[in-house]
VOPAGU-2260 file (C-alpha; in pm, 1 decimal, decimal comma):
REM VOPAGU-2260
SITE   aa  ch    i         X         Y         Z
SITE  MET   A    0      -2,5     -11,3      43,2
SITE  PRO   A    1     145,3     326,3     -53,7
SITE  VAL   A    2     210,1     566,8     123,8
SITE  PHE   A    3     309,0     960,1     199,4
SITE  ILE   A    4     394,1    1193,2     462,7
SITE  VAL   A    5     326,0    1521,5     538,9
SITE  ILE   A    6     446,7    1760,0     785,5
SITE  ASN   A    7     271,5    1972,3     932,8
SITE  LYS   A    8     443,3    2383,8    1100,3
SITE  ILE   A    9     712,3    2385,7     974,5
SITE  ASP   A   10     735,7    2785,8    1036,7
SITE  LEU   A   11     724,9    2638,5    1393,4
SITE  CYS   A   12     977,8    2473,3    1404,1
SITE  SER   A   13    1324,0    2482,9    1430,7
SITE  LYS   A   14    1510,5    2387,0    1080,9
SITE  ILE   A   15    1780,7    2167,8    1342,3
SITE  ARG   A   16    1458,6    1992,4    1500,7
SITE  ILE   A   17    1269,4    1943,6    1093,0
SITE  GLN   A   18    1586,4    1788,9    1023,9
SITE  HIS   A   19    1608,0    1574,0    1364,2
SITE  THR   A   20    1182,6    1431,5    1256,1
SITE  ILE   A   21    1324,4    1396,1     885,0
SITE  ALA   A   22    1644,9    1205,3     990,0
SITE  CYS   A   23    1392,3     956,3    1254,9
SITE  LEU   A   24    1199,5     935,6     963,3
SITE  LYS   A   25    1445,5     825,9     776,7
SITE  TYR   A   26    1561,3     502,2    1024,3
SITE  LEU   A   27    1191,7     422,7    1066,8
SITE  LEU   A   28    1097,5     370,1     689,6
SITE  GLU   A   29    1441,4     274,9     615,9
SITE  GLN   A   30    1406,4     -48,5     943,5
SITE  GLU   A   31    1557,2    -393,6     759,7
SITE  ASP   A   32    1327,6    -556,1     998,2
SITE  SER   A   33    1029,2    -355,8     940,3
SITE  SER   A   34     777,6    -433,4     741,2
SITE  CYS   A   35     713,9    -160,9     553,1
SITE  GLN   A   36    1030,8     -63,3     450,3
SITE  LEU   A   37    1014,0     239,8     216,6
SITE  LEU   A   38    1248,5     456,5      44,3
SITE  PRO   A   39    1208,0     770,2     198,1
SITE  CYS   A   40    1213,5    1094,5    -109,9
SITE  ILE   A   41    1177,2    1503,8      96,6
SITE  ILE   A   42     984,5    1658,6    -156,0
SITE  GLU   A   43    1156,1    1984,8    -191,5
SITE  GLU   A   44    1029,7    2051,3    -568,3
SITE  GLU   A   45     846,3    2057,0    -898,5
SITE  LYS   A   46    1076,5    1810,0   -1030,1
SITE  ASP   A   47    1144,1    1585,8    -738,4
SITE  LEU   A   48     765,3    1555,0    -712,8
SITE  VAL   A   49     735,8    1455,0   -1079,6
SITE  LYS   A   50    1064,3    1187,5   -1053,6
SITE  THR   A   51     852,3    1039,6    -714,0
SITE  ALA   A   52     453,9    1089,6    -874,7
SITE  ASN   A   53     622,4     874,6   -1162,9
SITE  MET   A   54     744,0     603,0    -841,6
SITE  PHE   A   55     563,0     593,2    -632,1
SITE  ILE   A   56     334,4     274,9    -739,4
SITE  GLU   A   57     524,4      96,7    -876,2
SITE  LYS   A   58     833,8     160,2    -594,0
SITE  ARG   A   59     893,9     127,1    -284,5
SITE  ILE   A   60     960,6     515,2    -220,9
SITE  CYS   A   61     774,6     724,1      38,0
SITE  PRO   A   62     771,4    1107,3     -15,3
SITE  ILE   A   63     811,5    1329,6     274,5
SITE  PHE   A   64     635,5    1642,3     279,8
SITE  LEU   A   65     756,8    1956,3     451,0
SITE  ILE   A   66     453,0    2201,3     491,2
SITE  SER   A   67     315,4    2558,2     643,0
SITE  CYS   A   68     -20,0    2584,1     677,3
SITE  VAL   A   69      38,9    2945,7     800,4
SITE  THR   A   70     272,7    3048,6     560,0
SITE  GLY   A   71     137,8    2819,1     268,0
SITE  GLU   A   72     457,2    2761,0     211,6
SITE  ASN   A   73     480,8    2347,6     -33,2
SITE  ILE   A   74     139,6    2385,0     -12,4
SITE  ILE   A   75     115,4    2356,3    -352,6
SITE  LEU   A   76     326,7    2085,0    -424,8
SITE  LEU   A   77     126,3    1838,3    -188,5
SITE  LYS   A   78    -217,7    1945,2    -327,6
SITE  ILE   A   79     -18,3    1886,7    -678,7
SITE  PHE   A   80      74,4    1543,6    -597,4
SITE  GLN   A   81    -335,0    1396,8    -429,1
SITE  ASP   A   82    -483,8    1552,2    -786,4
SITE  ASN   A   83    -235,3    1344,1    -964,1
SITE  LEU   A   84    -303,3     975,7    -720,9
């Protein structure tokens, strides 16, 4: 089953906290003894989105979106992704 992750409220967190959260997620997703074992992919630009969308269903890839509902940062990337599912 395809999975994607949305991290919201990035406007309230420090860059270090966001990087730590991403590192923890990557660790959990890539565990060899885990039942999910997915390849995390941070979506920061539209080119990342296109590349990931093509591999989303077929491969074991997990897009991670970093968004802010207050500032609107990266919301458009999430909307484009959802529209193309």
